[in-house]
C-alpha atoms as one frame of an Amber mdcrd trajectory, in Angstrom:
protein
  17.527  36.699 -16.538  20.017  38.152 -18.410  22.741  37.271 -15.841  24.178
  34.030 -14.644  23.174  33.256 -11.216  27.290  33.472 -10.115  27.320  37.053
 -11.317  23.947  37.772  -9.724  25.011  36.486  -6.577  28.573  38.435  -6.483
  26.799  41.696  -7.231  24.502  41.201  -4.678  27.241  40.179  -2.097  29.448
  43.650  -3.089  26.346  45.750  -3.118  25.397  44.700   0.387  29.091  45.491
   1.366  28.761  48.899  -0.051  25.284  49.539   1.668  26.309  48.221   5.187
  29.869  49.582   4.838  28.414  53.388   4.608  26.050  52.527   7.084  28.570
  51.129   9.606  30.851  53.934   9.183  28.146  56.425  10.456  27.780  54.523
  13.753  31.302  54.242  13.865  31.787  57.938  13.644  29.115  58.303  16.204
  30.338  55.875  18.655  33.720  57.593  18.578  33.033  61.338  18.239  32.292
  63.808  20.860  31.273  65.730  17.749  30.516  62.689  15.382  27.343  62.899
  13.193  24.019  62.521  14.758  21.129  59.982  14.482  20.348  61.647  11.669
  23.420  61.414   9.903  23.276  57.294  10.640  20.045  57.386   9.034  21.164
  59.170   6.027  24.014  56.840   5.753  22.025  53.670   5.530  19.376  55.511
   3.180  21.892  56.809   0.817  24.478  53.485   0.854  21.154  51.425  -0.437
  20.297  53.778  -3.004  23.858  54.083  -3.930  24.120  50.145  -4.073  21.017
  49.757  -6.068  22.275  52.312  -8.289  25.537  50.580  -8.766  24.729  47.057
  -8.959  20.756  46.749  -9.230  20.764  46.221 -12.812  22.706  43.000 -12.267
  21.235  41.291  -9.478  18.104  42.927  -8.883  19.633  45.164  -6.042  17.930
  43.409  -2.743  20.775  43.186  -0.318  18.159  42.369   2.278  16.644  38.667
   2.529  13.407  40.028   3.749  13.220  41.930   0.339  14.237  38.778  -1.264
  11.616  36.582   0.425   9.100  39.733  -0.250   9.561  39.563  -3.878   9.392
  35.990  -4.189   6.388  35.659  -2.278   4.908  38.479  -4.728   6.100  36.285
  -7.425   8.563  38.868  -8.585  11.706  36.934  -7.928  12.316  33.017  -8.441
  11.896  30.901  -5.409  14.778  28.523  -5.900  17.200  32.056  -6.211  16.181
  33.269  -2.337  18.535  30.859  -0.725  21.582  31.482  -2.599  20.743  35.536
  -2.468  20.352  35.338   1.309  23.838  33.635   1.882  25.622  36.372  -0.691
  23.879  39.077   1.174  25.352  37.561   4.891  29.018  37.156   2.984  28.894
  40.580   1.650  27.283  42.152   4.768  29.923  40.148   7.063  32.822  41.382
   4.839  31.520  45.092   6.073  31.625  43.844   9.854  35.012  42.561   9.142
  36.340  46.045   7.798  34.776  47.644  10.750  36.811  45.386  13.156  39.977
  46.020  11.462  39.906  49.807  11.598  38.121  50.378  14.791  38.026  48.902
  18.183  35.257  46.851  19.646  33.534  49.621  20.882  32.318  50.314  17.364
  31.864  46.184  16.393  29.421  46.186  19.786  27.723  49.273  18.719  26.874
  47.608  15.459  24.159  45.510  17.430  20.456  46.176  16.944  18.644  46.476
  20.047  15.211  47.964  21.160  14.995  51.467  22.212  14.920  52.013  25.685
  11.424  51.373  27.480  10.697  49.181  24.331   9.737  45.644  24.760  11.202
  42.835  22.632   7.474  42.245  21.481   6.893  45.684  20.770  10.223  46.170
  18.771   9.246  42.938  16.828   5.907  44.717  15.563   7.767  47.847  14.432
  10.323  45.722  12.471   7.477  43.689  11.099   5.088  46.820   9.962   7.835
  48.772   8.786   9.633  45.761   6.684   6.056  44.738   5.418   5.668  48.832
   4.014   9.277  48.707   2.789   8.576  45.728   0.457   5.270  46.816  -0.834
   7.022  50.464  -1.828   9.746  48.104  -3.483   7.231  45.887  -5.503   5.448
  49.097  -6.751   8.753  51.310  -7.450  10.934  48.237  -8.999   8.563  45.522
 -10.632   5.145  47.348 -11.600   5.378  49.180 -14.518   2.193  50.732 -14.357
   3.465  53.235 -11.640   4.411  56.743 -13.019   7.562  56.522 -10.888   8.725
  53.187 -11.750  12.264  51.955 -12.905  14.523  54.831 -12.548  12.853  56.313
  -9.549  13.436  53.158  -7.690  16.991  53.899  -6.034  16.065  56.773  -4.510
  12.579  55.840  -3.442  13.644  52.756  -1.730  17.052  54.543  -0.044  14.500
  57.406   1.072  12.342  55.119   2.845  15.022  53.087   5.056  16.466  56.998
   5.877  12.787  57.664   7.137  12.426  54.403   8.795  15.853  54.111  10.324
  15.391  57.929  11.524  11.609  57.662  12.666  10.990  53.937  14.051  14.816
  52.608  14.511  14.954  54.750  17.955  12.428  52.436  19.004  12.918  48.972
  17.270  16.810  49.304  16.548  16.257  49.776  13.083  17.249  46.908  11.189
  14.351  46.065   8.743  16.702  43.574   7.430  17.917  40.182   8.899  21.602
  40.457   7.376  22.278  43.758   9.294  21.824  42.376  12.236  22.703  38.720
  11.969  26.310  39.732  10.647  27.330  41.847  13.379  26.395  38.893  16.000
  28.170  36.873  13.892  31.241  38.385  14.932  30.792  39.601  18.389  28.478
  36.582  19.351  25.965  38.669  21.196  23.144  36.402  20.218  20.662  38.187
  22.809  17.834  39.959  20.673  19.114  38.893  17.227  15.547  36.782  16.918
  13.742  40.106  16.695  15.367  41.150  14.015  15.190  37.917  11.862  11.668
  37.025  12.769  10.117  40.551  12.347  11.602  41.707   9.111  10.941  38.251
   7.572   7.247  38.020   8.438   6.865  41.715   7.614   8.249  40.988   4.447
   5.913  37.888   3.702   2.701  39.636   5.108   3.745  43.079   2.893   4.155
  41.389  -0.285   0.835  39.268   0.443  -0.944  42.417   0.957   0.442  44.072
  -2.127  -0.046  41.078  -4.121  -3.814  41.061  -3.597  -4.292  44.823  -3.854
  -1.936  45.855  -6.619  -0.692  42.990  -8.785  -2.319  42.253 -11.875  -4.164
  38.790 -10.994  -1.355  36.081 -10.251   2.122  37.581 -10.525   4.376  36.238
 -13.234   8.068  36.232 -12.800   9.586  37.691 -15.938  13.103  38.425 -16.511
  12.414  42.243 -16.209  10.384  41.503 -12.809  12.934  39.380 -10.970  15.399
  41.518 -12.099  13.783  44.455 -10.680  13.727  46.284 -13.477
């Protein structure tokens, strides 16, 4: 790859901070203000935050900002498996700093609101299934727009399409599932407030979905056994 691992990890941490900082501020505005933004605004914040983070740092780290994405890319052969754990650590660190920023600026009402939980009337297992399916589809989109040069929208459209998926998923699925699709997004607030009740849903669901989605994509779309190339591993 073009950049040494420490540089890529730093970019991954800063990009995850950018992504979460924008999304978390949307939750803070929704929590604190009677006339604040709507759930649609929160979805837009997370989607646009991810698109901007990929635009800023994707050319350095590959722009994962999500442990499930790193795992899925590795399963599909588009990312070196040896780098998955270091990427997970960088993502968790960047996301936790975003939580700390929220804690410094806002009250505990906001940091508690950062938790992800199933929606009203939705069981834990139903939320798990929704997180699994949505994350699997998300990884398929990423694999096509960011790693498959046969796709007409490959490359330059990747930040927009990836961010747009998160916007749509948070808005349409998030009200029921909790809208994580990203283990770091759910684990980091819990590391701060220690409310571990439902976090297992948002670790197991997205990771299992990413692995399944990547395997399906590799079987249906990839050109035979996927090869890890510099361009693919960088998400270019």
